[in-house]
C-alpha positions in Angstrom: -3.6 23.5 8.8 -2.5 19.9 8.6 -2.8 17.8 5.5 -5.6 15.4 7.0 -7.4 18.5 8.8 -7.4 20.0 5.1 -8.5 16.9 3.3 -10.5 15.0 5.7 -12.2 11.8 5.4 -11.5 10.5 1.8 -13.9 8.9 -0.7 -13.8 7.3 -4.3 -15.5 9.2 -7.3 -15.2 7.4 -10.3 -11.6 6.2 -10.6 -10.2 9.0 -8.2 -9.6 9.5 -4.3 -11.4 12.9 -3.5 -11.3 14.7 -0.2 -14.2 16.4 1.7 -14.1 19.4 -0.4 -14.6 17.0 -3.5 -11.0 18.0 -4.9 -9.1 14.7 -6.3 -6.0 14.0 -4.3 -3.2 11.6 -4.6 -1.8 9.5 -2.0 1.8 8.5 -2.0 4.4 7.4 0.3 6.5 4.1 1.5 5.2 0.7 2.4 6.8 -1.1 5.6 8.4 -4.4 5.0 6.5 -7.4 6.4 5.7 -7.0 9.9 7.2 -10.0 11.8 10.0 -10.5 9.1 11.5 -7.2 9.6 14.6 -6.2 11.0 13.8 -3.2 13.0 10.7 -1.7 14.4 9.1 1.5 13.1 9.0 4.6 15.5 7.2 7.5 15.2 10.6 9.1 14.5 10.9 7.2 11.2 7.2 8.4 10.3 8.3 12.3 11.4 11.4 12.0 9.3 9.2 10.5 6.2 6.6 13.3 6.4 9.2 16.3 7.2 12.1 14.8 4.5 10.6 12.9 2.1 7.2 14.8 2.1 5.0 11.5 2.0 1.4 11.9 2.8 0.6 8.3 3.6 2.5 5.0 5.0 1.3 1.5 4.4 1.5 -0.9 7.2 2.1 -4.5 5.9 0.8 -7.2 8.4 1.8 -10.5 7.2 -0.8 -12.9 7.9 0.2 -16.3 7.3 3.9 -17.9 7.7 6.1 -18.8 10.5 6.5 -15.2 11.9 3.0 -14.1 10.5 0.0 -12.4 12.4 -2.1 -15.4 12.6 0.8 -17.4 14.4 1.7 -14.4 16.7 -1.5 -12.4 17.2 0.5 -10.3 19.7 1.7 -8.3 16.9 -1.3 -6.3 17.0 0.2 -4.3 19.6 3.1 -3.4 17.1 -0.1 -2.7 14.3 -1.7 -0.5 16.4 1.5 1.6 17.7 2.3 2.3 14.0 -1.1 3.5 13.4 -1.1 5.8 16.6 2.2 7.2 15.3 0.6 7.9 11.9 -2.2 9.7 13.5 -0.1 11.7 15.6 2.0 12.5 12.9 -0.8 13.4 10.8 -0.5 11.2 8.0 -2.8 8.9 6.4 -2.2 4.9 6.9 -2.9 2.2 4.9 -3.5 -1.0 7.0 -2.4 -4.2 4.7 -3.4 -7.6 5.1 -0.5 -8.9 3.6 -1.1 -12.3 2.2 2.1 -13.8 0.5 2.4 -17.3 1.6 -1.1 -18.2 1.9 -2.1 -16.8 -1.5 -5.7 -17.7 -1.0 -7.7 -15.0 1.1 -10.0 -17.6 2.2 -7.5 -19.5 3.7 -7.4 -17.1 6.6 -10.9 -15.7 6.7 -11.7 -16.3 10.2 -8.3 -14.3 11.5 -8.9 -11.5 9.0 -12.4 -11.0 10.3 -11.1 -10.8 13.7 -8.1 -8.2 12.6 -10.1 -6.0 10.8 -13.1 -5.8 13.3 -10.9 -5.1 15.9 -8.9 -2.2 13.8 -12.0 -0.6 12.4 -13.5 -0.5 15.7 -10.6 1.1 17.2 -10.2 3.7 14.5 -13.5 3.9 12.6 -13.8 7.7 13.7 -10.4 8.6 12.2 -10.2 10.0 8.7 -6.5 8.7 8.6 -6.9 5.0 8.1 -7.6 3.0 4.9 -7.9 -0.8 4.5 -6.2 -3.1 2.4 -7.9 -6.5 2.6 -5.4 -8.6 0.7 -2.5 -7.4 -1.0 -1.6 -10.4 -3.4 -4.0 -13.1 -4.0 -2.4 -15.8 -5.8 -2.1 -19.6 -6.6 -3.7 -22.4 -8.5 -7.8 -21.6 -8.6 -7.6 -18.3 -6.9 -9.6 -16.1 -8.9 -11.7 -12.9 -8.5 -15.0 -15.3 -8.7 -14.3 -18.3 -6.5 -12.0 -16.3 -3.9 -11.5 -12.7 -3.7 -15.1 -11.7 -4.4 -17.0 -13.8 -1.3 -13.6 -12.8 0.9 -14.2 -9.2 0.0 -17.7 -9.0 0.4 -17.4 -10.7 3.7 -14.4 -8.5 5.1 -16.1 -5.4 3.7 -19.3 -5.9 5.6 -17.0 -6.5 8.9 -15.4 -3.2 8.5 -18.6 -1.2 7.7 -20.0 -2.6 10.7 -17.8 -0.1 12.6 -16.7 2.1 9.7 -19.2 3.7 7.2 -16.7 6.2 5.6 -13.2 4.9 5.1 -11.8 3.5 1.5 -11.3 -0.1 1.6 -9.0 -1.7 -1.3 -9.5 -5.2 -2.6 -6.7 -7.3 -4.1 -6.9 -8.5 -7.6 -5.5 -12.0 -9.4 -2.2 -13.1 -10.0 -0.1 -11.1 -7.3 -2.5 -8.2 -7.9 -1.3 -8.2 -11.4 -4.2 -9.1 -13.6 -6.7 -6.4 -13.0 -8.1 -6.9 -16.6 -10.1 -9.8 -14.0 -11.8 -7.1 -11.9 -15.9 -7.5 -11.4 -17.2 -4.5 -10.1 -18.5 -5.3 -6.7 -20.8 -2.4 -6.9 -19.9 -1.1 -3.2 -19.5 2.6 -2.5 -15.8 3.7 -1.5 -13.5 0.9 -2.7 -10.9 0.5 -5.1 -8.7 -2.0 -6.3 -5.0 -3.2 -6.3 -2.4 -3.3 -8.8 1.2 -4.2 -8.3 4.4 -4.0 -10.6 7.8 -4.7 -10.4 10.0 -3.8 -13.4 12.5 -6.4 -15.5 15.1 -5.7 -18.2 12.2 -6.2 -20.7 10.4 -2.4 -21.9 7.5 -4.4 -23.3 7.0 -5.6 -19.8 6.6 -2.2 -18.4 4.6 -1.3 -21.5 2.0 -4.0 -21.1 1.6 -3.1 -17.4 1.3 0.7 -18.3 -1.3 -0.2 -20.8 -3.2 -2.5 -18.5 -3.6 0.6 -15.7 -4.4 3.0 -18.4 -7.3 0.7 -19.8 -8.7 0.2 -16.2 -8.5 4.0 -15.7 -10.2 4.7 -18.9 -13.1 2.6 -17.7 -13.1 4.3 -14.3 -12.1 1.6 -12.5 -10.7 2.9 -9.2 -6.9 1.7 -8.9 -4.6 2.0 -6.0 -1.3 0.8 -6.8 -0.5 -0.2 -3.3 2.8 -1.6 -3.9 5.7 -1.3 -6.4 9.3 -1.7 -6.9 11.8 0.0 -8.7 14.0 -3.6 -9.0 12.6 -6.9 -10.1 10.3 -8.6 -7.5 13.2 -10.3 -6.1 15.5 -7.5 -5.6 18.1 -8.4 -7.6 18.3 -5.5 -10.1 17.6 -2.0 -10.0 15.7 -1.0 -13.3 15.9 3.0 -13.2 14.5 3.5 -16.9 11.7 1.4 -16.6 10.8 2.6 -13.2 10.8 6.0 -14.4 8.2 5.4 -17.4 5.7 3.5 -14.9 6.3 6.4 -12.1 5.9 9.0 -15.0 2.5 7.0 -16.1 1.4 6.8 -12.3 1.3 10.8 -11.8 -0.3 11.3 -15.2 -3.2 9.1 -14.2 -3.2 10.5 -10.6 -2.9 6.9 -9.3 -1.7 6.8 -5.3 0.8 4.6 -5.0 3.7 3.2 -2.3 7.1 2.0 -3.1 8.5 -1.2 -1.6 9.8 -0.8 1.1 11.2 0.7 4.1 13.6 -1.8 5.0 17.4 -2.8 5.4 18.4 -6.0 3.6 20.7 -6.9 1.0 18.7 -6.5 -2.1 17.7 -3.6 -4.3 14.1 -3.0 -3.2 15.2 -1.9 0.1 15.2 1.9 0.6 18.4 1.5 3.4 21.8 0.1 3.2 22.0 -3.1 5.0 24.5 -2.2 7.7 22.1 0.4 9.0 21.3 -0.2 12.7 17.5 1.2 12.8 15.0 3.2 10.9 15.4 6.4 12.8 18.2 7.8 10.8 16.9 8.1 7.1 19.8 10.5 5.9 21.1 10.3 2.6 24.2 8.6 3.9 22.2 5.6 4.9 20.2 5.3 1.9 20.7 2.8 -0.8 20.8 3.8 -4.7 17.2 2.8 -4.9 16.4 4.7 -1.7 17.8 7.9 -3.2 16.1 7.7 -6.3 12.7 6.8 -4.4 13.1 10.1 -2.2 13.5 11.8 -5.3 10.7 10.7 -7.0 8.7 11.3 -3.6 9.9 14.8 -3.5 9.0 15.4 -7.2 5.3 14.5 -6.6 5.1 16.3 -3.5 6.6 19.6 -5.3 3.8 19.3 -7.9 1.0 19.0 -5.3 2.3 21.5 -3.0 3.1 19.5 0.0 
């Protein structure tokens, strides 16, 4: 029996994700780099390898919203997005479709385009248990807060999705690059979660502060999904193994679903692949960066724990 068939449509109960048998499950995997700004295309072989050799159970598709190469300026990218979703379905992986606000910051900046995008995706894939929606990954900027920006945007987009898809989990971004989860206001809508992102520094207090934020939120039964985090600083300059270990250990202790950033091949420490690789089809250890090898080991540890 496949993982998707075994677990089916997922729901949120208290702070956790549960399957159709009401069992708590943990999703884990890799995030793509921002589509449009990436070097290579993600193929079915890429995802087959990540499932078979890395034992991921979910893949995140980061659809860059704004910017020169973003979806809003290149709507033909929908073809690439749907190809990857189709690959996830064929490969029997859960799939998180992420509206990746990075340049825009305020989710309301491209509300029209976001509604158009999620209307299309939810209508096309609403019958599949594989799909989860992340409707704004990192709200940020002056005067961008939960009450005046995130909440009205989320209510509008959630309504758009629910018109086509009443079941699947929707994940809402949180203020300050999805770090200020203490500012979450409960939207009182079924089957939604909230985003938390983390990137380490050399300061162990930074890690401890973020672990405390996460622990406190979960203790309050706030459903947190760590849809993106790195094992290097946000700019990819330095790999912080010890701080990453601390955070990963807490993620697994709290049974938090999470994605590593990212499937990419750039000259920085956040890429799982070496800069000189020619595509994403060969994910063998010889092509992995130092952080890539570390992330693969961590994913295999989790998979072994949950017997995937």
